[in-house]
C-alpha positions as CSV (number, residue, x, y, z in Angstrom):
1,M,-22.7,32.4,-43.9
2,P,-22.1,35.5,-41.2
3,A,-21.6,34.5,-37.6
4,K,-24.8,35.9,-35.0
5,K,-23.8,38.4,-32.8
6,A,-23.5,37.4,-29.4
7,T,-26.5,39.4,-27.3
8,I,-25.3,40.4,-24.0
9,K,-28.1,40.4,-21.1
10,A,-28.9,43.0,-18.8
11,A,-27.3,42.0,-15.4
12,S,-30.1,41.1,-12.9
13,R,-31.6,43.2,-10.0
14,T,-32.4,40.2,-7.7
15,P,-30.1,40.1,-5.0
16,T,-27.7,36.5,-4.9
17,S,-26.3,35.4,-1.9
18,K,-22.5,35.5,-0.6
19,A,-22.0,31.9,-1.7
20,K,-23.5,32.3,-5.4
21,R,-20.9,35.2,-6.0
22,A,-18.2,33.7,-4.8
23,K,-18.9,30.6,-7.4
24,K,-16.5,30.5,-10.2
25,P,-18.0,30.1,-13.5
26,A,-17.6,27.1,-14.9
27,T,-15.4,26.3,-17.7
28,P,-16.6,26.2,-20.8
29,Q,-16.1,23.3,-23.3
30,P,-14.2,23.8,-26.4
31,P,-16.5,23.1,-29.4
32,T,-16.8,19.9,-30.8
33,P,-16.1,19.3,-35.0
34,P,-19.4,18.6,-37.0
35,R,-17.9,15.3,-37.8
36,G,-15.6,13.1,-36.2
37,V,-14.3,12.3,-32.6
38,E,-11.0,10.8,-30.8
39,D,-12.4,8.5,-28.3
40,W,-15.1,7.4,-26.4
41,K,-14.7,10.5,-23.8
42,A,-15.3,12.8,-26.9
43,A,-18.1,11.2,-28.0
44,A,-19.6,11.9,-24.7
45,R,-18.9,15.1,-24.6
46,W,-20.1,15.5,-28.2
47,L,-23.4,14.1,-28.0
48,K,-24.1,16.1,-24.9
49,Q,-23.5,19.1,-26.1
50,R,-26.0,18.8,-29.7
51,G,-28.2,17.3,-27.0
52,I,-28.4,13.9,-29.2
53,E,-31.5,11.4,-27.7
54,D,-30.6,8.7,-30.1
55,I,-28.0,7.3,-32.6
56,E,-28.1,5.2,-35.7
57,C,-24.8,2.7,-35.8
58,I,-24.9,2.0,-39.8
59,T,-22.8,0.4,-41.7
60,P,-23.2,-0.5,-45.8
61,D,-23.8,-4.1,-47.1
62,L,-22.7,-5.3,-50.1
63,A,-24.9,-2.9,-52.3
64,G,-24.2,-0.1,-50.5
65,V,-27.9,-0.2,-48.4
66,P,-27.5,1.3,-44.8
67,R,-27.9,-1.4,-42.0
68,G,-27.8,-1.4,-38.7
69,K,-29.6,-0.4,-35.4
70,M,-30.3,2.6,-33.8
71,M,-30.4,3.5,-29.7
72,P,-30.5,6.3,-27.2
73,S,-27.1,7.6,-26.9
74,S,-26.9,6.4,-23.2
75,K,-26.8,3.1,-24.0
76,F,-24.6,4.3,-26.8
77,T,-21.8,5.6,-24.7
78,S,-22.2,3.0,-22.0
79,N,-20.2,0.2,-24.3
80,T,-23.2,-2.1,-25.2
81,S,-22.6,-4.8,-27.5
82,L,-24.1,-4.5,-30.9
83,A,-24.5,-7.1,-33.7
84,L,-25.9,-8.0,-36.6
85,P,-26.5,-11.4,-38.4
86,S,-24.0,-12.3,-41.2
87,A,-26.5,-13.2,-43.8
88,L,-26.8,-9.5,-44.4
89,Y,-24.0,-10.1,-46.5
90,R,-25.5,-13.0,-48.6
91,H,-28.9,-11.3,-49.6
92,T,-29.6,-9.6,-53.2
93,I,-30.8,-5.7,-53.8
94,S,-34.4,-7.5,-53.4
95,G,-33.7,-9.1,-50.7
96,D,-33.7,-12.1,-51.8
97,Y,-31.1,-15.2,-50.7
98,P,-30.1,-16.9,-53.9
99,E,-29.2,-20.3,-54.3
100,E,-25.6,-21.6,-53.4
101,T,-23.8,-22.2,-57.5
102,G,-20.0,-21.8,-58.3
103,S,-18.2,-21.3,-55.0
104,F,-20.9,-19.3,-53.6
105,R,-22.4,-21.3,-50.1
106,Y,-24.4,-20.1,-47.5
107,E,-22.9,-19.7,-43.2
108,P,-25.4,-22.2,-41.8
109,R,-25.5,-20.8,-38.6
110,D,-26.0,-16.9,-39.3
111,N,-23.7,-16.4,-36.7
112,D,-23.5,-12.6,-35.3
113,L,-21.3,-10.3,-36.4
114,K,-19.8,-7.4,-34.2
115,L,-20.9,-3.3,-35.2
116,V,-17.6,-1.4,-34.0
117,P,-18.5,2.3,-34.3
118,D,-15.9,4.0,-36.0
119,L,-15.6,7.4,-34.0
120,S,-14.0,9.7,-36.4
121,T,-17.8,9.5,-38.8
122,L,-19.9,10.4,-35.6
123,T,-22.3,13.4,-37.1
124,T,-25.5,14.3,-37.1
125,V,-28.7,13.6,-39.1
126,P,-29.8,16.9,-40.3
127,W,-33.5,15.7,-41.3
128,E,-35.0,14.4,-38.3
129,T,-37.1,15.9,-36.3
130,D,-35.3,14.7,-33.3
131,P,-31.8,15.9,-32.2
132,T,-30.1,12.1,-33.8
133,A,-26.6,11.5,-34.6
134,Q,-25.2,8.7,-36.9
135,V,-21.9,6.6,-36.8
136,I,-20.5,4.2,-39.3
137,C,-19.3,0.8,-37.9
138,D,-17.0,-1.8,-39.2
139,I,-17.5,-5.0,-38.6
140,V,-15.8,-7.9,-36.9
141,G,-16.3,-11.9,-36.2
142,A,-16.8,-13.0,-32.5
143,D,-12.9,-13.2,-32.1
144,G,-12.5,-9.7,-33.0
145,E,-11.3,-10.1,-36.8
146,E,-12.1,-7.8,-39.4
147,V,-14.8,-10.1,-41.6
148,P,-12.9,-9.8,-45.1
149,Y,-16.3,-10.1,-47.2
150,T,-17.5,-6.2,-45.7
151,P,-17.2,-3.4,-48.0
152,R,-15.5,-1.5,-45.2
153,N,-12.5,-4.0,-44.9
154,V,-12.3,-4.8,-48.7
155,L,-11.4,-1.3,-49.1
156,K,-9.0,-0.5,-46.6
157,R,-7.5,-4.2,-47.4
158,V,-6.7,-2.7,-50.6
159,V,-5.2,0.1,-48.9
160,D,-2.9,-1.7,-46.9
161,L,-1.3,-3.0,-49.9
162,Y,-0.1,0.7,-50.9
163,A,0.8,0.7,-47.2
164,Q,2.9,-1.8,-47.2
165,R,4.9,0.0,-50.0
166,G,5.3,2.8,-48.0
167,W,2.4,5.0,-50.4
168,R,-0.7,6.6,-49.7
169,P,-3.7,6.4,-52.3
170,V,-5.3,9.7,-53.0
171,V,-9.3,9.9,-54.5
172,A,-11.7,12.5,-55.3
173,P,-15.0,10.8,-56.5
174,E,-17.7,12.7,-58.6
175,I,-21.0,11.3,-58.3
176,E,-23.8,12.3,-60.7
177,F,-27.3,11.5,-60.1
178,Y,-30.7,12.6,-61.0
179,L,-33.8,13.9,-59.4
180,V,-36.9,12.7,-61.2
181,A,-40.8,13.0,-60.3
182,Q,-41.9,10.9,-57.2
183,N,-43.6,8.0,-58.6
184,D,-44.8,4.6,-56.6
185,D,-45.6,2.7,-59.6
186,P,-42.4,0.4,-61.2
187,D,-44.0,-0.1,-64.4
188,L,-44.5,3.6,-65.7
189,P,-41.2,5.7,-66.8
190,L,-39.5,7.8,-64.5
191,T,-39.8,11.2,-65.5
192,P,-38.1,15.2,-64.8
193,P,-39.8,16.8,-61.9
194,V,-40.8,20.4,-62.6
195,G,-38.4,22.9,-61.4
196,R,-39.5,26.6,-59.8
197,S,-40.3,27.6,-63.4
198,G,-43.2,25.6,-62.9
199,R,-42.0,23.5,-66.6
200,P,-40.9,20.1,-66.8
201,I,-37.1,20.3,-66.9
202,V,-35.6,19.1,-70.7
203,A,-32.3,18.0,-71.4
204,G,-29.0,19.6,-73.1
205,Q,-27.9,21.8,-69.6
206,A,-24.8,20.9,-69.2
207,Y,-23.0,23.4,-67.0
208,S,-26.5,25.2,-67.0
209,I,-26.6,27.7,-64.2
210,A,-30.2,28.1,-64.7
211,G,-30.5,24.5,-64.5
212,I,-29.5,24.3,-61.3
213,N,-31.4,27.7,-60.1
214,E,-34.7,25.3,-61.1
215,F,-33.8,23.4,-57.5
216,D,-32.6,26.5,-55.1
217,E,-34.3,25.2,-52.3
218,L,-33.2,21.9,-52.7
219,I,-29.8,22.7,-53.7
220,D,-29.5,25.0,-50.6
221,D,-31.1,21.9,-48.2
222,I,-28.1,19.8,-49.3
223,Y,-25.5,22.4,-49.1
224,Q,-27.1,22.8,-45.4
225,F,-27.5,19.5,-44.6
226,C,-23.6,18.4,-45.7
227,E,-22.2,21.6,-43.9
228,D,-24.0,20.1,-40.8
229,Q,-22.5,17.0,-41.5
230,G,-19.1,18.5,-42.0
231,L,-19.1,17.0,-45.7
232,E,-17.5,19.0,-48.0
233,I,-19.1,19.6,-51.2
234,D,-15.9,21.2,-53.9
235,T,-18.2,21.9,-57.1
236,L,-21.6,21.2,-58.0
237,I,-23.2,21.3,-61.8
238,H,-26.1,20.5,-63.9
239,E,-25.3,17.6,-66.0
240,E,-26.3,16.6,-70.1
241,G,-29.6,14.3,-68.7
242,P,-32.8,16.5,-67.5
243,A,-32.4,17.3,-63.9
244,Q,-29.2,15.7,-64.0
245,L,-26.9,17.0,-61.5
246,E,-23.1,16.4,-60.6
247,I,-21.1,16.4,-57.0
248,N,-17.4,16.7,-56.7
249,L,-15.8,15.9,-53.4
250,R,-12.8,17.0,-52.2
251,H,-9.7,14.8,-52.7
252,G,-8.7,12.4,-49.9
253,D,-8.5,9.2,-48.1
254,P,-10.2,6.9,-49.7
255,L,-12.0,5.3,-46.8
256,E,-12.6,8.4,-45.7
257,L,-14.1,9.5,-49.7
258,A,-16.3,5.9,-49.5
259,D,-17.8,7.4,-45.7
260,Q,-18.4,10.7,-47.2
261,V,-19.9,9.3,-50.4
262,F,-21.7,7.1,-48.2
263,Y,-23.1,9.9,-46.5
264,F,-23.7,11.9,-49.2
265,K,-26.1,9.2,-51.1
266,R,-28.2,9.1,-48.3
267,T,-28.4,13.3,-47.6
268,I,-28.8,14.3,-51.2
269,R,-32.2,11.3,-51.3
270,E,-33.6,13.1,-47.6
271,A,-32.9,16.7,-49.3
272,A,-34.5,15.7,-52.4
273,I,-37.9,13.8,-50.6
274,K,-38.4,17.2,-48.1
275,H,-39.0,19.2,-51.4
276,G,-41.3,16.2,-53.3
277,T,-39.1,14.6,-55.6
278,F,-36.5,11.3,-55.4
279,A,-32.9,11.7,-56.2
280,T,-32.1,8.3,-58.4
281,F,-28.4,6.6,-58.0
282,M,-30.0,4.5,-60.9
283,A,-27.1,3.9,-64.1
284,K,-29.6,4.5,-66.1
285,P,-33.3,6.1,-64.8
286,M,-34.4,7.3,-68.2
287,Q,-34.4,5.8,-71.8
288,G,-32.7,7.7,-73.8
289,Q,-30.9,10.0,-71.6
290,P,-27.6,9.8,-70.4
291,G,-26.5,7.5,-67.4
292,S,-24.8,8.2,-64.5
293,A,-21.3,7.9,-63.6
294,M,-19.4,7.8,-60.5
295,H,-15.8,9.0,-61.9
296,I,-13.0,8.6,-59.7
297,H,-9.6,10.5,-59.8
298,Q,-6.9,8.5,-58.4
299,S,-2.9,9.3,-57.5
300,V,-1.1,7.4,-55.1
301,V,1.6,9.8,-52.6
302,D,4.9,8.7,-51.3
303,I,4.1,8.4,-47.1
304,E,7.3,9.4,-45.9
305,T,8.1,12.6,-48.3
306,G,4.5,13.5,-49.6
307,R,5.5,13.2,-52.8
308,S,3.8,12.0,-56.2
309,V,4.9,8.1,-57.0
310,F,3.3,9.4,-60.1
311,S,6.1,11.9,-60.8
312,L,9.7,11.5,-61.1
313,E,11.4,14.5,-59.6
314,N,12.4,16.0,-62.7
315,G,8.4,16.2,-63.1
316,E,8.5,13.2,-65.9
317,P,5.8,10.4,-65.5
318,S,7.0,7.9,-63.3
319,P,7.5,3.6,-64.3
320,E,4.9,3.4,-61.8
321,F,2.0,5.9,-63.4
322,F,2.1,3.8,-66.9
323,H,2.1,0.7,-64.8
324,F,-0.8,1.9,-62.9
325,I,-2.5,2.4,-66.2
326,G,-1.3,-0.5,-67.6
327,G,-2.9,-2.4,-64.4
328,M,-6.4,-0.6,-65.3
329,Q,-6.5,-1.3,-68.6
330,K,-5.5,-5.4,-68.1
331,Y,-7.4,-5.6,-64.7
332,V,-11.1,-3.3,-64.8
333,P,-12.8,-5.9,-67.2
334,A,-12.5,-8.3,-64.2
335,T,-13.8,-5.8,-61.9
336,L,-16.7,-4.2,-63.6
337,V,-18.9,-6.4,-61.9
338,M,-18.0,-4.2,-58.8
339,M,-18.4,-0.7,-60.7
340,A,-21.0,-1.3,-62.4
341,P,-23.1,-3.6,-60.1
342,Y,-26.6,-4.2,-61.3
343,V,-28.4,-5.5,-64.8
344,N,-29.5,-1.4,-65.2
345,S,-25.4,-0.7,-65.2
346,Y,-25.1,-1.9,-68.4
347,R,-27.6,0.2,-69.9
348,R,-25.3,2.7,-69.4
349,L,-22.4,1.4,-71.0
350,T,-23.4,1.7,-74.3
351,P,-22.1,3.6,-77.6
352,D,-23.2,7.0,-78.5
353,M,-24.3,7.7,-74.5
354,A,-21.4,9.8,-73.5
355,C,-19.4,7.0,-71.7
356,P,-16.5,4.8,-72.3
357,V,-17.1,1.5,-73.7
358,N,-13.2,0.5,-73.9
359,T,-10.0,0.0,-71.9
360,A,-8.0,3.0,-73.5
361,W,-6.2,6.0,-71.9
362,G,-5.7,9.1,-73.4
363,Y,-4.4,12.8,-72.4
364,D,-7.7,15.1,-71.7
365,N,-9.5,12.7,-73.8
366,R,-12.9,12.1,-72.3
367,T,-13.9,9.3,-74.9
368,T,-11.3,6.7,-73.1
369,A,-12.2,4.5,-70.0
370,F,-8.9,6.2,-68.1
371,R,-8.0,9.6,-68.7
372,I,-5.2,11.9,-67.7
373,P,-6.6,15.4,-67.1
374,V,-4.0,18.2,-67.1
375,S,-1.8,18.7,-64.1
376,D,1.4,19.7,-62.3
377,P,3.5,16.1,-62.1
378,Q,2.8,16.6,-58.7
379,A,-1.2,16.3,-58.9
380,R,-0.9,13.9,-61.8
381,R,-3.8,11.5,-61.2
382,V,-5.8,8.8,-63.5
383,E,-9.4,9.3,-64.5
384,N,-11.2,6.1,-64.3
385,R,-14.5,6.7,-66.2
386,L,-16.0,3.3,-66.2
387,P,-17.8,3.1,-62.3
388,S,-21.7,4.3,-62.6
389,S,-23.0,5.9,-59.5
390,D,-25.0,2.8,-58.6
391,A,-22.1,1.0,-57.0
392,N,-20.9,0.7,-54.1
393,P,-18.7,3.8,-53.1
394,Y,-16.5,0.8,-51.2
395,L,-16.5,-1.8,-53.6
396,A,-15.6,0.2,-56.7
397,L,-12.9,2.5,-55.0
398,A,-11.2,-0.9,-53.6
399,A,-11.8,-2.4,-57.2
400,S,-10.3,0.6,-59.0
401,L,-7.4,0.7,-56.6
402,A,-6.8,-2.7,-56.8
403,C,-6.3,-2.7,-60.4
404,G,-4.0,0.2,-60.4
405,Y,-1.9,-1.5,-57.5
406,L,-1.8,-5.1,-59.1
407,G,-0.9,-3.2,-62.2
408,I,2.4,-1.5,-60.6
409,E,3.0,-4.8,-58.5
410,N,3.1,-7.3,-61.8
411,L,4.9,-4.3,-64.1
412,V,2.3,-3.8,-66.2
413,D,2.8,-1.7,-69.4
414,P,-0.1,0.5,-71.3
415,S,-0.9,0.8,-74.2
416,A,0.3,3.8,-76.5
417,P,-2.1,6.8,-75.7
418,T,-5.5,7.4,-77.4
419,A,-5.4,11.0,-79.3
420,D,-8.7,9.8,-81.3
421,T,-12.1,9.2,-80.6
422,A,-11.7,5.6,-78.3
423,N,-15.4,5.1,-78.2
424,E,-16.1,4.0,-81.6
425,G,-15.7,0.1,-83.0
426,A,-15.8,-2.4,-80.9
427,I,-16.4,-2.5,-77.2
428,D,-14.1,-4.1,-75.0
429,L,-15.9,-4.3,-71.5
430,P,-18.6,-7.5,-70.3
431,R,-22.0,-6.4,-71.8
432,G,-24.4,-7.5,-69.3
433,L,-24.1,-8.7,-65.7
434,L,-22.8,-12.1,-66.0
435,E,-20.2,-11.7,-68.3
436,A,-19.1,-9.2,-65.8
437,V,-19.3,-12.2,-63.2
438,A,-17.5,-14.5,-64.7
439,L,-14.5,-12.6,-65.5
440,M,-14.3,-11.4,-61.9
441,E,-14.4,-15.0,-61.1
442,G,-11.8,-16.4,-63.7
443,E,-9.1,-13.8,-62.4
444,L,-6.9,-15.2,-60.2
445,A,-4.8,-12.2,-59.5
446,L,-7.9,-10.8,-57.8
447,A,-8.7,-13.2,-54.5
448,P,-5.4,-12.5,-52.9
449,V,-6.2,-8.9,-53.1
450,L,-9.9,-8.3,-52.1
451,S,-10.3,-11.8,-50.4
452,R,-11.3,-14.9,-51.6
453,E,-14.1,-15.2,-49.2
454,F,-15.3,-11.9,-51.3
455,V,-15.0,-13.1,-54.4
456,D,-16.9,-16.1,-53.8
457,I,-19.7,-14.2,-51.9
458,Y,-20.2,-11.5,-54.1
459,A,-20.5,-13.2,-57.6
460,G,-23.3,-15.7,-56.3
461,I,-25.2,-13.1,-55.1
462,K,-24.8,-11.2,-58.6
463,R,-25.6,-14.2,-60.0
464,G,-28.5,-13.8,-58.0
465,E,-29.8,-11.1,-58.8
466,F,-30.1,-11.7,-62.3
467,E,-31.8,-14.9,-61.6
468,T,-34.5,-12.1,-59.8
469,F,-34.2,-10.0,-63.1
470,M,-35.0,-12.7,-65.6
471,Q,-38.7,-13.3,-63.5
472,V,-39.5,-9.9,-64.4
473,I,-41.4,-9.6,-67.8
474,S,-40.5,-5.9,-69.5
475,P,-42.7,-3.8,-71.4
476,W,-40.1,-4.4,-74.7
477,E,-41.5,-8.0,-74.0
478,R,-45.0,-7.6,-74.3
479,E,-44.7,-4.1,-77.0
480,F,-42.8,-6.5,-79.5
481,L,-43.6,-10.5,-78.6
482,L,-47.5,-10.5,-77.5
483,L,-48.9,-10.3,-80.7
484,H,-45.9,-10.9,-83.1
485,V,-44.2,-14.2,-81.9
């Protein structure tokens, strides 16, 4: 939007004192960026310039749900100590605390964990009526050490393994989601919303501009909310499902991109509610319709030279590129529970639904789990098409990058690239949540990379979520078993 023209006010005719005339005008403060500051002094100036009254100190739990505390901005800048109970990282998505199983154990003290604001994530909450800001926090223990099982720290740990080799991973997530009609009864199926045409949205509108235009005002708010927060959307498209959209983000640092996805999900939900609809990131929200993915494009660059680790000087693929693919093929099944974290996630991972159910790779082949897009040598990358949009972005990125790292570390060779349709025949992935959990616990290479504490806690929570799911009687059971068995 063009900047508004400055308005020059007429000089006042009221006589002023000599003292007032001699007073020098205040030095104008430089504008602050919409997102992120360097230190607490800059944070105080940032909050004052925007008249911020309240600030939300938030952090993702293992499900990616924002948890935290709200406080007045004056208290935020006064070095106040913030804490959350460690039990927040030991409950399921439904808020239940599972039984101790396997290596999963409770922390009987339920000790406090400290919230440490990452000021580079400071931004506004544009949908609030009162001036409000938000900041993502890291989690540390009483001794100041990072808590290894929290999502941000799991991702940091993996990124640090690359840094120890002098490398920096680069990622670009693509997030799909559905807009659905508001519904307060969980027993009723979700339905597409009505667009501006007054008619329910139908499927089969992949890349349709008209499909996007059905929600012009909502999308305008998404763009405005993102601009206010300093979040960059690369492209937005309509996907195959009815009112299924996809937002692509610019490539960059894994932690920064995970933070952006964390903010994006919240932003899109709030914009949808404002317009009388729900936005859902469920992997499979509607029966018979495509699921929602979070595809992850991944590359690695040398920190010192900026050159792609995946390409040799002559432009040919490097050994590290192939080992990265080999690691994805070998280890992704064991980390799939981090990319497909719920019972519902495995409803998306089925044949004939435009979703790979294999561990194949190929050049520009969308039927493979690991696609190599057409690019120049410097932009050579691997697209992981398995993660679903319900995944915690920190954990999905950590899992995917960890698999590639282990492939390079252990010199894992990939299979031959697939040029044919790879989504026919046998399914190479876990078919359900418990099978995926068992694979993660059984892969000894993961604990040193992700941390033993994380693997134990995450596995215990997922088993607990499955037990909660098993307490629910589904419509299928009532329809086919009620009078027939």
